C-alpha positions in Angstrom: 21.4 13.3 12.6 19.3 14.7 9.8 16.7 13.1 7.6 19.1 12.1 4.9 21.1 9.9 7.2 18.0 8.4 8.9 16.5 7.6 5.6 19.7 5.9 4.4 20.1 3.7 7.4 16.4 2.6 7.1 16.8 2.0 3.3 19.9 -0.1 4.0 18.2 -2.1 6.8 20.4 -0.8 9.4 18.0 0.8 11.7 19.8 -0.7 14.7 22.5 2.0 14.1 20.1 5.0 14.3 20.8 5.6 18.0 24.6 5.4 17.5 24.6 7.8 14.7 22.3 10.1 16.5 24.4 10.2 19.6 27.4 11.1 17.4 25.5 13.8 15.6 26.4 12.4 12.2 24.7 14.4 9.5 24.9 14.4 5.7 28.2 16.1 5.4 29.9 14.0 8.0 28.4 10.8 6.6 30.4 11.4 3.3 33.5 12.3 5.4 33.5 9.0 7.4 36.7 6.7 6.8 37.4 3.1 7.8 38.9 4.1 11.2 35.9 6.1 12.2 33.4 3.4 11.0 35.4 0.7 13.0 34.8 2.7 16.2 31.2 3.4 15.5 30.1 -0.1 14.5 31.8 -2.8 16.6 29.9 -5.7 15.1 31.5 -7.2 11.9 28.2 -8.0 10.1 26.6 -4.6 10.2 30.0 -2.8 9.6 30.6 -4.7 6.4 27.2 -3.9 5.1 27.6 -0.3 6.1 30.8 0.1 4.3 29.6 -1.5 1.1 26.5 0.7 1.1 28.6 3.8 1.9 31.0 3.0 -0.9 28.3 2.8 -3.5 26.6 6.0 -2.1 29.9 7.9 -2.4 30.3 6.6 -5.9 26.8 7.7 -6.9 27.4 11.1 -5.3 30.8 11.4 -7.3 29.0 10.5 -10.5 26.3 13.2 -9.9 29.0 15.9 -9.4 30.9 14.9 -12.5 27.5 14.8 -14.4 26.9 18.4 -13.4 30.3 19.6 -14.3 29.9 17.7 -17.8 26.5 19.4 -18.4 28.1 22.9 -17.8 31.1 22.2 -19.9 30.3 19.4 -22.5 33.0 18.1 -24.6 32.8 16.6 -28.2 33.7 13.2 -26.7 31.1 13.5 -24.1 28.5 14.4 -26.7 29.4 11.3 -28.8 29.3 9.1 -25.7 26.0 10.5 -24.8 24.6 9.7 -28.3 25.8 6.1 -28.0 24.3 5.8 -24.5 21.0 6.9 -25.9 21.2 4.5 -28.9 21.8 1.7 -26.6 18.9 2.6 -24.4 16.5 2.9 -27.3 17.6 -0.7 -28.5 16.8 -2.0 -25.2 13.7 -0.2 -24.1 12.6 -2.7 -21.6 14.1 -1.7 -18.2 15.9 -4.5 -16.4 15.3 -5.1 -12.7 18.7 -3.6 -11.9 17.8 -0.4 -13.8 14.5 -0.2 -12.0 16.3 -0.5 -8.6 18.7 2.0 -9.7 15.9 4.5 -10.8 14.1 4.1 -7.6 17.2 4.6 -5.4 18.0 7.6 -7.3 14.5 9.1 -6.8 14.9 8.5 -3.0 18.2 10.3 -3.0 16.8 13.3 -4.9 13.7 13.5 -2.6 16.1 13.4 0.6 18.2 16.2 -0.9 15.1 18.4 -1.6 13.8 17.7 1.9 17.1 18.8 3.4 17.2 21.9 1.3 13.7 22.9 2.2 14.4 22.2 5.8 17.5 24.6 5.7 15.3 27.3 3.9 12.6 27.0 6.5 15.1 27.3 9.4 16.5 30.5 7.9 13.2 32.0 7.3 12.4 31.6 11.1 15.1 34.0 11.9 14.2 36.6 9.6 11.6 39.4 9.4 8.0 38.1 8.9 7.4 39.7 5.5 4.8 38.8 3.0 7.3 36.9 1.0 8.5 34.9 3.9 4.8 33.9 4.8 4.2 32.7 1.2 7.5 30.6 1.2 6.7 29.1 4.6 3.3 28.1 3.4 4.6 26.5 0.2 7.3 24.6 2.0 4.6 23.3 4.7 2.5 22.1 1.7 5.4 20.3 0.2 6.0 18.4 3.4 2.6 16.8 2.9 3.3 13.9 0.3 0.6 14.1 -2.3 -0.2 10.7 -4.2 -2.6 10.1 -7.1 -5.4 7.9 -5.5 -6.8 5.4 -8.1 -10.1 3.8 -7.1 -10.5 0.4 -8.7 -14.4 -0.3 -8.8 -16.6 -2.9 -10.2 -19.0 -5.9 -9.7 -17.9 -8.7 -7.5 -15.9 -11.1 -9.8 -15.2 -8.6 -12.5 -11.4 -9.1 -12.1 -10.3 -6.1 -10.1 -7.6 -7.7 -8.1 -6.2 -9.6 -11.2 -6.1 -6.5 -13.1 -4.1 -4.6 -10.3 -1.7 -7.6 -10.2 -1.0 -7.2 -13.9 -0.8 -3.4 -13.9 2.0 -3.4 -11.2 3.5 -6.5 -12.8 3.1 -8.7 -9.5 1.2 -11.7 -10.7 1.1 -13.4 -7.2 0.7 -10.4 -4.8 -3.0 -9.9 -4.2 -5.0 -13.1 -3.7 -7.4 -13.9 -6.6 -8.5 -16.6 -8.9 -11.4 -18.6 -7.0 -14.7 -18.9 -8.7 -16.4 -17.8 -5.3 -13.6 -15.3 -4.8 -14.4 -12.2 -3.0 -12.1 -9.4 -1.7 -14.0 -8.4 1.5 -12.0 -5.3 2.7 -10.4 -2.3 1.3 -6.8 -3.0 0.1 -4.4 0.0 -0.7 -1.4 -1.0 -2.8 1.5 1.6 -2.8 5.3 1.8 -3.0 7.5 0.6 -0.1 9.9 3.5 0.6 11.1 2.3 3.9 12.9 -1.0 3.0 13.2 -3.6 0.1 10.7 -6.1 1.4 6.9 -6.7 0.8 4.8 -5.4 3.6 1.3 -5.4 4.6 -0.1 -3.1 7.4 -3.5 -4.3 8.7 -5.8 -1.8 10.3 -8.6 -3.2 12.5 -12.0 -1.8 13.4 -12.4 -0.9 17.1 -13.4 -3.2 19.8 -16.5 -1.2 20.4 -17.6 -1.6 16.8 -17.2 -5.4 17.0 -19.2 -5.6 20.3 -22.0 -3.7 18.5 -21.9 -6.3 15.6 -22.2 -9.0 18.2 -25.1 -7.2 19.7 -26.9 -7.3 16.5 -26.8 -10.9 16.2 -29.4 -11.4 19.1 -32.4 -10.0 17.2 -31.6 -12.3 14.3 -31.3 -15.4 16.7 -34.8 -14.5 18.4 -36.5 -14.1 14.9 -34.7 -16.8 13.1 -37.9 -18.4 11.7 -39.1 -14.9 10.5 -36.0 -14.3 8.6 -36.5 -17.1 6.1 -39.9 -15.6 5.0 -38.4 -12.0 4.5 -36.0 -11.6 1.7 -34.5 -8.3 3.1 -34.4 -9.7 6.6 -32.8 -12.9 5.5 -30.1 -11.2 3.5 -29.1 -9.2 6.7 -29.1 -12.4 8.6 -26.8 -14.1 6.1 -24.5 -11.1 6.3 -24.2 -11.4 10.1 -24.0 -15.1 9.9 -21.1 -14.9 7.4 -19.0 -12.5 9.4 -19.5 -14.4 12.8 -19.0 -17.8 11.3 -15.7 -16.6 9.8 -14.2 -15.8 13.1 -16.1 -18.1 15.5 -17.4 -21.1 13.5 -20.6 -22.3 15.2 -19.8 -20.8 18.7 -21.4 -17.4 17.9 -24.8 -19.2 18.0 -24.8 -20.2 21.7 -22.3 -17.9 23.5 -22.8 -14.6 25.0 -21.1 -11.3 23.8 -18.7 -11.4 26.7 -17.7 -15.0 25.9 -17.2 -14.2 22.4 -14.8 -11.3 23.2 -12.6 -13.9 25.1 -8.9 -13.6 24.3 -8.7 -17.2 23.0 -10.4 -16.0 19.7 -7.7 -13.3 19.2 -4.6 -15.0 19.8 -3.4 -14.5 16.4 -4.2 -10.9 16.4 -3.3 -9.4 19.8 -3.1 -6.0 18.0 -7.0 -6.0 17.6 -7.4 -5.9 21.4 -4.6 -3.4 21.8 -6.2 -1.1 19.2 -2.8 -1.1 17.1 -2.0 -2.1 13.6 -0.5 -5.4 12.6 2.4 -5.5 10.1 3.4 -8.5 8.0 6.9 -8.4 6.2 7.9 -10.9 3.6 10.8 -11.4 1.1 8.5 -12.4 -1.9 5.1 -11.4 -3.2 3.5 -15.0 -3.1 4.6 -15.5 0.6 2.8 -12.1 1.5 -0.2 -13.1 -0.5 -0.5 -16.3 1.4 -0.2 -14.5 4.8 -2.9 -11.7 4.1 -5.5 -13.9 2.5 -7.3 -14.6 5.9 -7.5 -10.8 6.6 -8.9 -9.9 3.1 -11.1 -12.7 1.6 -14.0 -14.7 2.6 -13.5 -17.8 0.3 -10.9 -19.7 2.2 -11.7 -23.4 3.2 -11.6 -23.6 7.0 -9.6 -26.5 8.5 -9.9 -28.3 11.7 -7.2 -26.8 13.5 -8.6 -23.7 15.6 -5.8 -21.3 14.6 -6.1 -22.2 10.8 -9.9 -22.1 10.7 -10.1 -18.5 11.9 -10.6 -15.9 9.3 -10.1 -12.1 10.5 -11.5 -10.2 7.6 -14.7 -9.2 9.5 -12.4 -7.3 12.0 -10.3 -5.5 9.2 -10.9 -1.9 8.2 -8.1 -1.6 5.6 -4.9 -3.4 4.5 -2.2 -1.5 3.0 0.3 -3.5 0.8 3.7 -1.9 0.2 5.6 -3.2 -2.8 9.3 -2.6 -3.3 11.2 -1.5 -6.5 7.9 -0.5 -8.3 8.4 2.9 -10.2 4.7 2.9 -11.1 3.6 3.1 -7.4 6.2 5.7 -6.5 3.5 8.6 -6.8 0.4 6.3 -7.0 -1.9 4.4 -4.6 -4.3 1.8 -6.0 -7.4 0.9 -4.0 -9.0 -2.3 -4.5 -12.5 -2.3 -3.1 -15.1 -5.1 -2.5 -17.4 -5.3 -5.4 -20.7 -3.5 -5.8 -23.7 -5.8 -6.4 -22.4 -7.9 -3.5 -25.0 -9.8 -1.6 -23.4 -8.5 1.7 -24.7 -5.0 2.1 -21.7 -3.7 3.9 -19.3 -4.7 1.2 -21.8 -3.4 -1.5 -21.9 0.0 0.1 -18.1 0.5 0.8 -17.2 1.9 -2.6 -19.5 4.8 -2.0 -17.4 6.1 0.8 -14.1 6.6 -1.1 -15.2 7.3 -4.7 -15.2 11.0 -3.9 -11.6 11.0 -2.7 -10.2 9.5 -5.8 -8.5 11.6 -8.4 -8.9 8.8 -10.9 -11.7 6.2 -11.1 -11.3 2.8 -12.9 -14.6 1.1 -13.6 -14.0 -2.5 -14.3 -16.5 -4.9 -15.9 -16.5 -8.1 -17.9 -16.3 -7.6 -21.7 -19.3 -9.8 -22.4 -21.8 -7.5 -20.5 -19.9 -4.3 -20.3 -22.9 -2.1 -21.5 -25.6 -3.8 -19.6 -24.4 -4.1 -16.0 -26.2 -1.8 -13.9 -23.6 -1.8 -11.2 -20.9 -0.3 -13.5 -23.3 2.5 -14.7 -24.1 3.1 -10.9 -20.3 3.7 -10.3 -20.1 5.9 -13.5 -23.0 8.1 -12.4 -21.5 8.6 -8.9 -18.0 9.2 -10.1 -19.2 11.7 -12.8 -20.9 13.8 -9.9 -17.4 14.4 -8.5 -15.9 15.8 -11.7 -15.6 19.6 -11.2 -17.6 21.3 -8.5 -14.6 21.1 -6.3 -14.6 17.2 -6.4 -11.2 15.3 -6.4 -12.0 13.2 -9.5 -10.4 14.2 -12.7 -10.2 11.1 -14.9 -12.7 8.1 -15.4 -11.6 5.1 -17.3 -13.9 2.2 -18.3 -12.0 -1.0 -18.3 -13.3 -4.1 -19.9 -11.7 -7.3 -18.5 -11.7 -10.9 -19.2 -11.4 -10.2 -23.0 -9.2 -13.2 -23.4 -11.4 -15.7 -21.5 -10.0 -19.1 -22.2 -9.3 -22.2 -20.0 -5.8 -21.7 -18.6 -4.0 -25.0 -18.9 -0.9 -23.9 -16.9 -0.6 -22.7 -13.4 
C-alpha cells in the first residue's frame, strides 16, 4: 500500500480498513481497478463498504475528468473554447466561493499533493539504484527538502485584550472557534491554528509541560508561603506571588496552600488529563467549531468561573505548553499556521515573556493594537523593535503588519 491509498482511507474516515488494504497490497493503480466483486470480498461490513464504494466512485469520476481535461488542453476545440468562456463568465458573476466549491478545491489540492509525493518517491527509488553522480546527489537533496512541509508561520502579537483571538476568528471565517469576548479574557497559552488535512473534523492537540517542570513550579511556592507577609510590601515580589497563586489556584483551588508537593501530584487532580502523567498529548475531536471552543477553554484561558463540582472547577492551562487547533475545509490555512500568543504587558510574567521566544521563528508578524491608542502603546513598539531585528541578517521574518483593531467599537446588541 502506498501513501496515496493510505491518505485516501484516512481522508474518507475509513482508517479501520488500512490493515486490510495493506495485507492485500493495494496501491494507487489497483485502487482504481477495484470492482464491486473485489470490494465485497475486501470489506465484509455493509456500512464501511457502502461508504467506500461511494467515495471510490467520486474519486474515479474526478480522475476521469482530470484525464479529459488534459486531453482537452492538448487539443482544444472551438466548442470547448466557447464553453470555457461561459464558465469563466459564470465564475466572475459569482466571485464568492460556496462551501461546496471550497471543499472541492481542498480535495483537489490534496489529490495533487498525493500525486506529487508518489512521483517524487518513485524518482527517489530509481536514483538509489543508479550511479552516485553529482546530478543524482543534487536531485536526492531536493527531494529530501520537499518531504519537509514548509508553512508560513504568522505570529499574532499584541497587548492583552487587544483582540488578537477575535481577529484570528475573523480572518479564518470561524467566528466561534477560539474562545474570546470576556472583559477579563486572557489567552494563557500558545495556540497554533492550521488546516486539518487528516479528516473533516475540528481537532485540538494539547501538548503539556513535563511532570518535572510542574514539580519545580510546586517547589517555588514554598518560599512565597514562608514570606507571605513580605510579599505585600514588595511590588515585584507580590507580582511573582500572584503569578504562582493564579496558576496553583486554577488547578487546586485552595488545596495548594496546605498540602505537600507529593500530595499535590496525586492522581486525583489529573483524572481528566491522564495524558499529562503519561507525558503524551491529548486530542479533542468535534464536529463543530463552537463545540471545540467549549472543550478547549479550560486548557487555554484563565477567565472561566469555577463551579462547585471538582471536575468542572479544575482549569488546566497552567499545565499546557501549546494547543494546536486544526480546521477542516479552510483554504487560507492550507499553507499557513497562525500563532495566537498571550499578550505582552500581562501582569503574569511568564505570559508576558512568551512572545519573545517565538517572534524570531515567524516569517510574518502581525502587531495588533487597539485603534484608540495605536501610536502610544509601548508594548506594540516593543514588539515592532524586536521583530525588526529579525528582518534580514539571516532571520526568518520577512513581513511586519501593524493592525489596528476595535475600529468599530460599538455595543453589540445581538449575540
